[in-house]
C-alpha positions in Angstrom: -15.9 -185.0 -87.7 -15.8 -186.2 -84.1 -15.8 -189.8 -85.3 -12.7 -189.2 -87.2 -10.9 -187.9 -84.1 -12.0 -190.9 -82.1 -10.9 -193.3 -84.8 -7.6 -191.5 -85.2 -7.1 -191.4 -81.4 -7.7 -195.2 -81.2 -5.3 -195.9 -84.0 -2.7 -193.7 -82.4 -3.1 -195.4 -79.0 -2.9 -198.9 -80.6 0.3 -197.8 -82.5 1.9 -196.5 -79.3 1.0 -199.6 -77.4 3.1 -201.7 -79.8 6.1 -199.4 -79.0 6.2 -200.1 -75.3 9.5 -201.7 -74.4 9.4 -205.1 -72.7 12.0 -207.2 -71.1 14.3 -209.2 -73.5 15.4 -212.7 -72.5 18.2 -215.0 -73.8 18.9 -218.6 -73.0 22.4 -220.0 -72.7 23.2 -223.7 -73.2 26.1 -225.4 -71.6 27.4 -228.9 -72.6 29.1 -231.1 -70.0 31.0 -233.9 -71.8 31.1 -237.4 -70.4 34.2 -238.2 -68.4 34.8 -241.7 -69.7 36.9 -242.4 -72.8 34.1 -244.3 -74.4 31.7 -241.4 -73.8 34.2 -238.9 -75.3 34.6 -241.2 -78.4 30.8 -241.4 -78.7 30.5 -237.6 -78.6 33.2 -237.3 -81.3 31.0 -239.5 -83.5 28.0 -237.3 -82.7 30.0 -234.3 -83.9 30.8 -236.2 -87.2 27.2 -237.1 -87.7 26.2 -233.5 -87.0 28.7 -232.2 -89.5 27.4 -234.5 -92.2 23.8 -233.5 -91.3 24.7 -229.8 -91.6 26.4 -230.4 -95.0 23.4 -232.3 -96.2 21.1 -229.5 -95.0 23.1 -226.8 -96.7 23.2 -228.9 -100.0 19.4 -229.3 -99.9 19.0 -225.5 -99.4 21.4 -224.7 -102.2 19.7 -227.2 -104.5 16.3 -225.7 -103.7 17.5 -222.1 -104.3 19.1 -223.2 -107.7 15.9 -224.9 -108.7 13.9 -221.9 -107.6 16.0 -219.6 -109.7 15.6 -221.8 -112.7 11.8 -221.7 -112.2 11.8 -218.0 -111.6 13.7 -217.3 -114.8 11.3 -219.6 -116.8 8.2 -218.0 -115.2 9.6 -214.5 -116.0 10.2 -215.4 -119.6 6.7 -216.8 -119.9 5.3 -213.7 -118.2 7.1 -211.5 -120.7 5.8 -213.5 -123.6 2.2 -213.2 -122.3 2.2 -209.4 -122.1 0.4 -207.5 -124.9 2.7 -205.4 -127.0 1.2 -202.2 -125.8 1.5 -203.1 -122.1 2.5 -200.2 -119.7 6.2 -200.8 -118.9 5.8 -199.0 -115.6 3.5 -201.7 -114.3 5.7 -204.5 -115.7 7.1 -207.1 -113.2 10.8 -207.6 -113.0 12.8 -210.8 -112.6 13.4 -209.9 -108.9 9.6 -210.1 -108.4 9.7 -213.8 -109.4 12.9 -214.5 -107.4 11.3 -213.1 -104.2 8.8 -215.9 -104.4 11.5 -218.6 -103.9 11.1 -220.2 -100.5 13.4 -222.9 -99.2 13.6 -224.7 -95.9 14.9 -228.0 -94.7 13.4 -230.6 -92.4 16.8 -231.6 -91.1 17.2 -230.6 -87.4 20.9 -231.2 -86.8 21.3 -229.5 -83.5 18.4 -231.4 -81.8 19.7 -234.7 -83.2 23.1 -233.8 -81.8 21.7 -233.0 -78.4 20.0 -236.4 -78.3 23.2 -238.1 -79.4 25.3 -236.1 -76.9 23.0 -237.2 -74.0 22.9 -240.8 -75.1 26.7 -240.8 -74.8 26.5 -239.8 -71.1 26.8 -236.0 -71.6 24.7 -233.5 -69.8 23.1 -230.3 -71.2 22.0 -227.4 -69.0 20.0 -224.3 -70.0 19.5 -221.1 -68.1 17.4 -218.1 -69.2 18.6 -214.6 -68.4 16.8 -211.2 -68.6 19.3 -209.1 -70.7 17.4 -205.8 -71.4 14.7 -203.7 -69.8 14.5 -206.1 -66.8 13.4 -203.2 -64.6 10.0 -203.6 -66.3 9.6 -207.1 -64.8 7.4 -207.6 -61.8 9.2 -207.3 -59.4 11.8 -205.1 -61.2 15.1 -206.9 -61.7 18.6 -205.7 -62.8 19.8 -206.5 -66.3 21.6 -209.8 -66.5 19.7 -211.6 -63.8 18.9 -215.3 -64.2 15.1 -216.0 -64.4 13.7 -219.4 -63.7 15.6 -222.5 -62.7 18.5 -224.1 -64.5 17.1 -226.9 -66.6 18.8 -230.1 -67.5 17.8 -231.4 -70.9 
């Protein structure tokens, strides 16, 4: 009986430890365009390339989802055909069970490519991290909204 209380106490302590608030941080990114006309034209081309990249990324994701739905429907029909006639309908899978298995991602990283293009045109990118919530829990305690760490130039 005592062992149960010890195990329960440990589980409760572990659960509460996960609920302890911690500071939340956000990073802001500022883009400083080049001043020359050639640099500005170059950045405009970077934006066009980024737009095309994002369109291609979205098309790839939509295509993946459509193909996934087609597979899910085919798998569901095959599943239904494989069930014995006296199968318990309460335990039967639904189409949404098969649709949940669809996983799509893209290997196109448009924003990092844009950043590289932007910098190659003579632009500058700066990032700054701020503590935005529960900053008083930092050591030493800080007010919410304080900048943490140096500004970095990418």
